[in-house]
C-alpha positions in Angstrom: -31.7 -29.9 14.0 -33.6 -33.1 13.6 -31.6 -36.1 15.0 -33.7 -40.0 14.9 -33.8 -41.7 18.3 -31.5 -44.4 18.6 -34.4 -46.8 19.4 -36.2 -46.1 16.2 -35.3 -46.8 12.7 -32.9 -45.1 10.9 -33.6 -43.9 7.1 -30.8 -45.0 4.8 -29.3 -41.3 4.2 -29.1 -40.5 7.9 -25.1 -40.6 9.2 -24.7 -44.1 10.9 -22.7 -41.5 13.7 -24.6 -38.3 14.0 -27.7 -39.7 12.9 -28.5 -36.4 10.8 -29.5 -36.4 7.3 -28.1 -33.1 6.5 -26.1 -32.7 3.3 -23.2 -30.1 4.1 -19.6 -30.8 2.8 -18.3 -27.5 4.3 -20.1 -28.0 7.9 -20.1 -31.6 8.4 -17.7 -32.7 5.5 -18.8 -35.0 1.9 -21.2 -37.7 3.2 -20.9 -41.3 1.6 -22.6 -44.7 1.6 -21.2 -48.0 0.5 -23.5 -50.9 1.3 -25.8 -50.0 4.4 -23.7 -47.6 5.8 -23.9 -43.7 5.5 -21.4 -41.5 7.1 -20.0 -38.3 7.4 -16.6 -37.4 6.6 -15.7 -35.5 9.9 -18.0 -37.7 12.0 -15.8 -40.1 10.9 -12.6 -38.2 11.6 -13.6 -37.0 15.2 -15.2 -40.2 16.8 -12.9 -41.7 19.0 -12.6 -44.9 18.9 -13.0 -44.9 14.7 -9.8 -45.7 13.2 -7.9 -45.7 9.5 -7.3 -49.1 9.7 -7.0 -49.6 6.0 -4.2 -50.1 3.7 -5.4 -47.3 1.5 -8.1 -44.5 1.0 -10.0 -46.3 -1.5 -10.4 -49.3 1.0 -13.5 -49.2 2.7 -14.8 -45.3 3.1 -11.9 -43.1 3.2 -10.0 -45.7 5.0 -12.1 -46.9 7.2 -13.8 -50.3 7.4 -17.3 -51.1 7.4 -16.9 -53.4 10.5 -15.0 -50.5 12.2 -17.5 -48.4 11.4 -20.5 -50.6 12.7 -18.4 -51.3 15.8 -18.0 -47.6 16.2 -21.7 -47.0 16.3 -22.8 -49.6 18.6 -20.2 -48.3 21.0 -21.9 -44.7 20.7 -25.1 -46.0 21.4 -24.4 -46.6 24.9 -23.4 -42.4 25.3 -25.7 -39.8 25.9 -25.0 -36.6 23.7 -24.2 -33.6 26.1 -25.7 -31.3 24.4 -29.1 -32.7 22.9 -29.8 -35.8 25.4 -30.0 -38.3 22.8 -27.9 -41.6 22.6 -25.0 -42.1 19.6 -22.0 -39.5 21.3 -19.4 -40.8 19.0 -17.1 -37.4 20.0 -15.4 -37.0 23.8 -13.4 -34.0 25.3 -9.4 -34.8 25.1 -9.2 -33.7 28.1 -8.6 -37.6 30.6 -10.7 -36.1 33.5 -13.7 -34.6 31.3 -16.4 -37.3 30.8 -18.4 -35.5 28.2 -19.7 -36.5 25.0 -21.7 -35.2 22.2 -22.5 -35.8 18.6 -20.1 -33.8 16.0 -23.0 -31.4 14.6 -24.1 -30.8 18.8 -20.6 -29.8 19.4 -20.9 -27.4 16.4 -23.3 -25.4 17.8 -22.4 -25.3 21.2 -18.5 -24.0 20.6 -16.6 -27.3 20.9 -13.1 -26.6 19.8 -12.2 -29.3 16.9 -8.8 -29.3 15.5 -8.6 -30.3 11.8 -5.1 -31.3 12.0 -3.1 -34.4 13.8 -5.1 -36.5 15.4 -8.0 -34.4 15.2 -9.1 -33.9 18.8 -11.9 -32.3 20.6 -12.0 -29.7 23.4 -15.5 -29.2 25.1 -16.6 -26.0 25.8 -15.3 -26.0 29.2 -11.5 -27.0 28.6 -11.6 -25.3 25.1 -8.2 -23.6 24.2 -8.5 -19.8 24.1 -6.3 -17.0 22.1 -4.1 -14.7 24.7 -5.9 -11.4 24.0 -4.1 -8.0 24.5 -2.5 -6.9 27.8 -5.0 -3.8 28.1 -8.1 -4.9 27.9 -10.5 -3.3 25.2 -12.6 -0.3 26.7 -16.8 -1.1 27.2 -18.3 -0.6 23.6 -15.1 -0.9 21.4 -15.6 -1.9 18.3 -12.7 -3.3 15.5 -13.0 -4.1 11.7 -13.0 -7.6 10.6 -10.2 -7.7 7.8 -12.2 -10.0 5.4 -16.2 -9.1 5.5 -15.0 -5.2 6.8 -17.7 -5.3 9.2 -17.6 -4.6 12.7 -15.9 -7.3 15.6 -15.5 -6.9 19.1 -11.8 -6.5 19.6 -11.5 -9.7 22.0 -10.9 -13.5 21.7 -13.9 -15.7 21.7 -15.9 -18.3 20.1 -16.8 -16.5 17.4 -13.9 -14.1 17.3 -10.3 -15.1 16.3 -7.4 -12.8 16.6 -5.0 -12.5 13.7 -1.3 -14.0 15.3 1.0 -11.9 13.0 -1.0 -8.6 12.8 -1.1 -6.4 16.3 -4.4 -6.1 17.2 -6.1 -7.1 14.5 -9.6 -9.9 14.7 -11.8 -12.0 12.3 -14.8 -13.5 12.6 -14.7 -17.1 12.8 -16.9 -17.6 10.3 -15.4 -15.2 7.7 -12.0 -17.0 7.6 -13.3 -20.3 7.7 -15.4 -19.2 3.5 -12.2 -17.8 3.0 -10.0 -21.2 4.1 -12.8 -23.2 1.8 -12.4 -21.1 -1.1 -8.2 -20.7 -1.0 -7.9 -24.1 -0.1 -4.1 -25.1 2.0 -2.2 -23.9 -1.1 -3.6 -20.3 -1.5 -4.9 -19.9 2.8 -2.6 -16.9 3.9 -3.6 -13.6 6.3 -5.9 -11.3 4.6 -3.8 -8.3 6.0 -0.1 -9.2 5.7 0.1 -12.6 3.5 1.4 -14.2 6.1 1.2 -18.2 5.6 3.2 -20.4 8.1 2.2 -18.7 11.3 -0.9 -18.0 10.5 -2.2 -21.0 8.9 -0.6 -22.6 12.2 -2.8 -20.5 14.4 -6.1 -21.2 12.9 -5.6 -24.5 12.5 -5.1 -24.9 16.3 -8.3 -22.9 16.8 -10.9 -24.9 14.5 -10.4 -23.4 11.3 -10.7 -26.2 8.6 -8.7 -25.8 5.8 -8.7 -28.3 2.8 -6.1 -29.8 1.5 -6.6 -28.9 -2.4 -6.0 -26.2 -4.8 -7.9 -23.1 -4.8 -12.0 -23.1 -6.3 -11.1 -20.9 -8.7 -8.1 -22.9 -10.3 -10.9 -25.7 -10.4 -13.5 -23.9 -12.6 -14.1 -25.6 -16.1 -12.3 -23.2 -18.4 -11.5 -20.2 -16.0 -8.5 -19.9 -17.8 -9.7 -19.2 -21.6 -9.6 -15.5 -21.8 -5.7 -15.7 -21.2 -5.6 -17.8 -24.7 -7.1 -15.4 -26.3 -4.5 -12.8 -28.7 -5.6 -9.1 -29.5 -6.2 -8.8 -32.4 -7.1 -4.7 -33.9 -5.5 -2.1 -34.7 -5.9 0.4 -32.0 -3.8 3.5 -33.8 -6.2 6.8 -34.2 -6.3 6.4 -37.8 -6.3 3.3 -39.2 -5.9 2.8 -43.0 -6.9 -0.8 -43.9 -9.4 -0.3 -46.2 -10.8 -4.1 -45.1 -11.1 -2.9 -41.3 -9.6 -2.6 -38.0 -10.1 -5.9 -37.4 -8.3 -7.6 -40.2 -4.8 -9.4 -39.9 -3.1 -10.7 -42.8 0.6 -12.5 -41.8 3.3 -11.7 -44.0 2.1 -8.8 -45.4 1.6 -4.9 -44.3 -1.5 -5.5 -43.0 -0.2 -7.6 -40.6 -1.4 -6.8 -36.8 1.6 -6.2 -34.3 0.8 -6.1 -30.6 2.7 -3.5 -28.1 6.3 -4.7 -26.8 5.4 -3.6 -23.7 1.9 -4.1 -22.5 0.2 -6.3 -25.6 -3.1 -4.9 -24.9 -3.1 -2.6 -27.9 -2.0 -2.9 -31.8 -1.3 -2.0 -34.7 -1.2 -2.5 -38.7 2.4 -2.5 -40.4 1.3 -0.2 -42.8 -0.8 2.2 -40.4 2.9 2.8 -38.2 5.0 3.1 -41.3 7.0 -0.6 -39.9 8.3 -2.6 -42.3 8.7 -6.1 -40.7 6.9 -7.3 -37.6 10.7 -8.0 -35.8 10.5 -3.6 -35.5 9.9 -2.0 -32.4 6.7 -0.7 -31.8 5.1 0.6 -28.1 1.6 2.0 -27.9 0.7 5.6 -26.9 0.3 4.3 -22.8 3.2 2.7 -22.7 5.2 5.3 -24.9 4.2 8.1 -22.7 5.8 5.9 -19.7 8.8 5.1 -21.0 9.5 8.8 -21.9 8.5 9.7 -18.4 10.6 7.2 -16.8 13.8 8.1 -19.1 13.3 12.1 -18.1 13.6 10.8 -14.6 16.4 8.5 -15.0 18.1 11.4 -16.9 17.6 13.7 -14.5 19.1 11.5 -11.5 22.2 11.1 -13.9 22.6 14.9 -13.8 22.1 15.0 -9.9 24.1 12.9 -9.3 26.8 14.0 -11.1 26.9 17.3 -10.0 26.7 16.3 -6.0 30.0 14.3 -7.2 31.5 17.4 -8.9 30.6 19.4 -6.1 32.2 16.8 -3.6 35.5 16.5 -5.4 35.2 20.4 -5.9 34.6 21.1 -2.6 38.2 19.1 -1.5 40.1 20.9 -4.4 38.9 24.4 -4.1 37.8 25.0 -7.1 34.5 25.6 -8.7 31.3 24.3 -7.0 27.5 24.7 -8.0 24.9 25.9 -5.7 21.2 26.0 -6.6 22.0 24.7 -10.1 24.8 27.1 -10.7 28.4 27.0 -11.1 29.9 29.3 -8.8 33.5 30.4 -8.3 35.6 29.8 -5.1 36.5 32.9 -3.1 39.8 34.0 -3.5 41.8 35.2 -0.3 44.1 37.8 -0.4 47.6 37.0 -0.4 49.7 38.6 2.9 51.9 40.5 0.2 51.9 41.5 -3.8 55.2 39.7 -4.1 54.0 36.6 -6.0 56.2 34.7 -8.7 54.2 32.3 -10.9 57.2 29.0 -10.7 56.6 28.0 -14.1 53.2 26.9 -13.9 51.4 26.7 -17.5 49.1 29.5 -18.2 47.2 27.8 -21.4 46.1 24.7 -19.2 42.9 25.6 -15.9 45.2 25.9 -13.4 43.9 26.4 -9.4 43.3 30.2 -8.0 46.8 30.6 -6.8 47.7 30.8 -10.6 45.6 33.9 -11.1 47.3 37.4 -9.6 45.7 37.8 -6.1 43.2 40.4 -4.7 45.4 43.3 -2.7 45.2 47.1 -1.5 47.5 48.1 -4.4 45.7 46.0 -7.3 42.7 47.7 -7.7 41.6 45.6 -10.9 41.1 42.4 -8.9 41.6 40.1 -12.6 39.4 36.5 -11.9 40.7 33.2 -12.8 38.9 32.1 -15.4 39.3 35.9 -17.4 43.2 35.6 -17.3 43.0 32.2 -19.0 40.7 32.9 -21.8 43.1 36.0 -22.6 46.1 33.3 -21.8 44.6 31.2 -24.4 44.0 34.5 -27.2 47.0 35.4 -26.9 48.5 33.6 -29.5 46.5 35.6 -32.2 48.5 38.9 -30.9 51.1 39.8 -32.9 50.3 37.7 -35.9 48.0 40.3 -38.0 45.3 39.9 -35.9 43.8 43.6 -33.7 44.5 43.9 -30.4 41.5 43.6 -28.4 42.4 42.4 -25.3 40.7 44.3 -22.1 41.5 47.2 -20.6 42.1 45.7 -17.6 44.1 43.3 -19.1 46.5 45.8 -20.7 46.9 47.9 -17.1 47.8 44.4 -15.6 50.5 43.7 -18.1 52.2 47.5 -18.2 51.8 47.7 -14.0 54.5 47.7 -12.5 53.4 47.2 -8.7 51.9 44.1 -8.8 53.4 41.0 -10.8 52.1 42.5 -14.0 55.8 42.7 -15.4 56.6 39.0 -14.8 53.1 38.3 -16.5 54.4 40.1 -19.6 57.6 38.5 -19.9 56.0 35.2 -19.6 53.6 35.8 -22.4 56.1 37.2 -24.6 58.3 34.1 -24.1 55.8 32.1 -24.8 54.4 33.8 -27.9 58.2 33.8 -29.4 58.8 30.0 -28.3 55.1 29.2 -30.4 56.0 31.2 -33.4 59.6 29.2 -33.6 58.2 25.8 -33.1 55.4 26.8 -37.0 58.5 27.7 -38.6 
């Protein structure tokens, strides 16, 4: 970079502090001229003896008075840059024991750390702050991937490489994250990996990343969101019945175009989909397929949940349960004796397994509770002109003197008699 000598005449477009005519807003900040003073924004901020004494930013240049800028330029003429060996070094290292001074552009080219926050401090290449690397040093030739440009990066913090504080063992190029900060602005700047904002922003500011306090660049483009104001106006049905074409739209008629209630990206004429008014519900084929699939999934989960609840209740009460989607009757425990009494239990309603005749050596028929319950409900038809279609094992059970069939037959006949009397 060419820099004018302090003893030579300086052109009007050169910065009064760094003596450079380069106009690079991203690197040196905006360049402004007022009267005979031209200065870069970052050169003014990082000058050691320059302060904003203006009452507001509109006074002078960004709040820096012209007399103060000229006085800082006179002070810098007595200092020599540690890198280019030219006079006019206005930026100094923050460490008090260090007497290094340099131009702001020279510091950027030689590893100087500039903090774009707080008091806008600068550290020379010997006293610059360094990030703490991993506990174990990476092996020779180890390569990581930058989270911004997806290119290879050395997995070790350095002048050109920064470690991501919120993501373990992640590294990014300084130039890459600086470009992201300039595009995102302070309001949208965040970690490219985990979207952390507070910790990541504080770490990047501490180690020399400039984050402008403005909105994102994509938010400032002219007419950037005009496409969002356009409404879809086209009939997307497979067979459009409108003779004026798919793009014809007449409000308050059968040819009014109605959009999908879910996505709004497809439309239809009211007549093409059999709709009466624009207040009716309509969904496109894609959204309808998703809705049906989600509904079936919810119904399946609901049924499985009911089965689990029923199985839990059945397991505790000893009644039927589900196994592999099928209802399974519980195992009937053999009684110690076959002398069982009904003890007044109702046979017309489903009862526990103890109500049915138990399995025993003397009972070769081994009836089940559900079969017996069905027979009892059907027993009302017997004796009223209905043919006796009872199974043989039930007849044998009722006539069996060994088991409790005698007591059971008496109970059934008693129920039939009391029921007939009530009907009369």
